[in-house]
C-alpha positions as CSV (number, residue, x, y, z in Angstrom):
1,M,-13.6,-7.8,-16.6
2,M,-14.0,-11.3,-15.3
3,D,-13.2,-11.7,-11.6
4,Q,-9.8,-13.4,-11.3
5,I,-9.6,-13.7,-7.5
6,E,-9.1,-17.4,-7.9
7,N,-5.7,-16.7,-9.5
8,F,-4.4,-15.6,-6.1
9,K,-4.4,-19.1,-4.5
10,L,-6.2,-18.3,-1.3
11,P,-5.9,-21.1,1.2
12,N,-9.0,-23.4,1.8
13,W,-9.6,-21.8,5.2
14,C,-10.3,-18.4,3.5
15,G,-13.8,-19.4,2.1
16,S,-15.4,-16.8,4.4
17,Y,-13.2,-14.1,2.9
18,N,-14.4,-15.1,-0.6
19,K,-18.0,-15.2,0.6
20,N,-17.6,-11.7,2.1
21,I,-16.4,-10.4,-1.3
22,E,-19.4,-12.0,-3.1
23,L,-21.9,-10.5,-0.6
24,R,-20.2,-7.0,-0.8
25,K,-20.4,-7.1,-4.6
26,K,-24.1,-7.7,-4.3
27,G,-24.5,-4.8,-1.9
28,L,-25.3,-7.0,1.1
29,C,-22.9,-5.3,3.5
30,E,-24.5,-6.4,6.7
31,E,-24.4,-10.0,5.7
32,A,-20.8,-9.5,4.4
33,F,-19.7,-8.2,7.7
34,K,-21.1,-11.2,9.6
35,V,-19.3,-13.5,7.2
36,L,-16.1,-11.5,7.7
37,D,-16.4,-12.0,11.4
38,Q,-16.1,-15.8,10.7
39,F,-13.0,-15.0,8.7
40,F,-11.5,-13.2,11.7
41,I,-12.1,-16.3,13.8
42,D,-10.6,-18.6,11.1
43,Y,-7.6,-16.2,10.8
44,V,-6.8,-16.2,14.5
45,N,-6.7,-20.0,14.5
46,Q,-4.0,-20.2,11.8
47,N,-0.3,-20.4,12.4
48,K,1.9,-17.3,12.0
49,Q,3.1,-18.3,8.5
50,S,-0.5,-18.8,7.2
51,R,-1.6,-15.5,8.7
52,R,1.3,-13.7,7.1
53,E,0.7,-15.4,3.7
54,I,-2.9,-14.1,3.8
55,V,-1.8,-10.6,4.6
56,V,0.3,-10.6,1.5
57,I,-2.4,-12.2,-0.7
58,V,-5.2,-9.9,0.4
59,N,-3.0,-6.9,-0.2
60,E,-2.0,-8.2,-3.6
61,I,-5.7,-8.7,-4.5
62,A,-6.6,-5.2,-3.4
63,D,-3.7,-3.8,-5.5
64,F,-4.5,-6.0,-8.5
65,Y,-8.1,-4.7,-8.6
66,N,-7.1,-1.3,-7.4
67,N,-10.0,-1.6,-5.0
68,G,-9.0,-1.6,-1.3
69,N,-12.6,-0.7,-0.2
70,L,-13.9,-4.0,-1.6
71,Y,-11.0,-6.4,-1.1
72,L,-9.4,-4.8,2.0
73,P,-12.2,-3.2,4.0
74,I,-11.2,-1.0,6.9
75,N,-12.4,-3.5,9.6
76,L,-10.3,-6.2,8.0
77,H,-7.3,-3.9,7.8
78,R,-7.6,-2.6,11.4
79,K,-8.4,-5.9,13.1
80,I,-6.0,-8.3,11.2
81,I,-3.8,-6.8,8.6
82,E,-2.3,-3.8,10.4
83,P,-1.5,-5.6,13.7
84,E,0.0,-8.6,11.9
85,I,2.2,-6.4,9.7
86,H,3.5,-4.4,12.7
87,D,4.2,-7.7,14.7
88,W,6.0,-9.0,11.6
89,I,8.1,-5.9,11.4
90,K,9.1,-6.2,15.0
91,E,10.1,-9.8,14.6
92,E,11.8,-9.4,11.2
93,P,12.9,-5.7,10.8
94,M,15.1,-6.5,7.8
95,N,12.3,-8.2,5.8
96,P,11.0,-5.8,3.2
97,I,7.7,-7.6,2.7
98,P,5.8,-6.4,5.8
99,L,7.4,-2.9,5.3
100,I,5.9,-2.7,1.9
101,W,2.4,-3.6,3.0
102,T,2.2,-0.8,5.6
103,R,1.9,1.6,2.7
104,E,3.6,4.2,4.8
105,I,6.4,6.2,3.1
106,N,9.0,5.8,5.9
107,F,8.5,2.0,5.9
108,L,8.6,1.9,2.0
109,L,11.9,3.7,2.0
110,R,13.2,1.3,4.7
111,A,12.2,-1.6,2.4
112,L,14.1,0.1,-0.4
113,H,17.2,0.4,1.7
114,I,16.9,-3.4,2.3
115,E,16.0,-4.4,-1.2
116,S,16.6,-1.5,-3.6
117,N,15.2,-3.4,-6.7
118,N,11.9,-4.4,-5.2
119,Q,9.5,-3.2,-7.8
120,I,6.4,-3.2,-5.5
121,A,8.3,-1.0,-3.0
122,L,9.6,1.3,-5.7
123,N,6.1,1.9,-7.2
124,K,4.3,2.2,-3.9
125,A,7.0,4.6,-2.6
126,A,6.9,6.7,-5.8
127,N,3.1,6.9,-5.7
128,A,2.9,7.6,-2.0
129,I,5.5,10.4,-2.2
130,I,3.8,12.0,-5.3
131,N,0.4,11.8,-3.6
132,K,1.7,13.3,-0.3
133,I,3.6,16.2,-1.9
134,S,0.8,16.9,-4.5
135,Y,-1.6,17.3,-1.5
136,N,0.9,19.6,0.2
137,Q,1.0,21.8,-2.9
138,H,-2.6,21.6,-4.1
139,E,-3.6,25.0,-2.6
140,I,-0.7,27.0,-4.0
141,E,-2.3,27.8,-7.4
142,A,-5.3,29.2,-5.5
143,G,-3.0,31.6,-3.7
144,Y,-2.9,29.7,-0.4
145,G,0.3,28.5,1.3
146,Y,2.2,25.3,1.1
147,L,0.6,22.6,3.3
148,G,3.5,21.0,5.2
149,N,7.2,21.7,5.0
150,P,8.7,22.2,1.6
151,I,12.2,21.5,2.8
152,E,11.1,18.1,4.2
153,D,9.3,17.4,0.9
154,I,12.5,18.2,-1.1
155,E,14.5,15.9,1.2
156,L,11.8,13.2,0.7
157,I,12.0,13.5,-3.1
158,D,15.8,13.4,-2.9
159,S,15.7,10.3,-0.7
160,F,13.6,8.5,-3.3
161,L,15.4,9.7,-6.4
162,K,18.5,7.6,-5.6
163,F,16.3,4.5,-6.1
164,I,14.5,5.6,-9.2
165,A,17.0,4.1,-11.6
166,N,16.0,0.7,-10.3
167,I,12.5,0.9,-11.7
168,V,12.3,-1.7,-14.5
169,D,9.2,-0.2,-16.3
170,E,10.7,2.6,-18.3
171,E,7.3,4.4,-18.7
172,K,6.7,4.4,-15.0
173,K,10.3,5.5,-14.4
174,D,9.9,8.4,-16.8
175,Y,6.5,9.4,-15.3
176,Y,7.7,9.3,-11.7
177,S,10.9,11.2,-12.7
178,K,8.9,14.0,-14.3
179,E,6.3,14.2,-11.6
180,L,8.9,14.4,-8.9
181,E,10.9,17.0,-10.7
182,V,7.9,19.3,-11.0
183,L,7.0,18.7,-7.4
184,K,10.5,19.4,-6.3
185,M,10.7,22.6,-8.3
186,D,7.3,23.8,-6.9
187,A,8.6,23.0,-3.3
188,I,11.8,25.0,-4.1
189,L,9.8,27.9,-5.4
190,S,7.6,28.0,-2.4
191,L,10.6,28.6,0.0
């Protein structure tokens, strides 16, 4: 697949981010991290709006390629993305955009309470809930106990199911509905 990162309209000041990606793709991690340090400097010197735009763009790139390790490395996430998102949430608690990019279930559900038709929030919430509860249940077949609290998982599923009708993609809606139904039944049976 041809790299389509240019389709994401990165601002001119993000050249060091692009260079970091190129170097990482070549396996030149040490050099990539040095270039990423320049990106951190460039980022800090931007205004709030520019910084927040790049938070969204970088997350969209990582999602598009389904490769957070390459496009959203942990040092970038911890030094820039995460603090910016949490500052943004404090300043604009009713804005669903920063809530979505936390990737945390409680924030995703808050985003859905604000904007119940937000497809990104709906899909991220569904996937996060399915992954969390699947993990909590993965030892059951081997004869081990439920990891976590099945009652809380049932409540979590129920809190999301009231939004599931808003998913536009019928295949995804059907998939999520079936997965959540099975997970809920397994949680109930483990009580």
